[in-house]
C-alpha positions, 0 to 999 in steps of 0.5 A: 576964272576957269569957268569964264574961259569955258562959257559957251557964250564966249566961244564963237562956234559955226551955230552962229549965224554971223559964223555960218552965213559968211560960209553959206553965202559964197557957196550959195554964190558958187551954185548960182554961177555954175547954174547960170553957166550950165543954163546959158553958157559963157556969154561975153557981153559989153553990159555986165548984166543982172549976173554981175551986178548980184555978184558984185552985191554979194562981194560987199555983203560978203566982206561986211559979214566977214568984217562983222564976225571978225569984230564981234568974236576976235577979242572973245576968243581969238584962236577959234575966231581965226580958225572960223575967219579961215574958213570963210575967207576960203569959202569966199575964194571959191566964187572969186577965183571961178569968175576970175578963171572965167574971165581969163 
């Protein structure tokens, strides 16, 4: 019984792609936003443009990636999964907060 609790296959860690990808994707999106702003500045347009569409696609993919991780790992190890989910959600809020700040 003790062996099952300490089985490395049963514990999510940041070594699994389903755990670190939802953290890396928002950081890449944050870098994309900052590079775009430093290159083109803050431009107000009627048409959203390609960067806005890339952001919207990222948001959908991010939600799906976090949901996949939660569904896969939460039944196996809820405590560690909850900590990694908190990291994923905190990372996801960075680019979202930046865009909301720039929109206002």
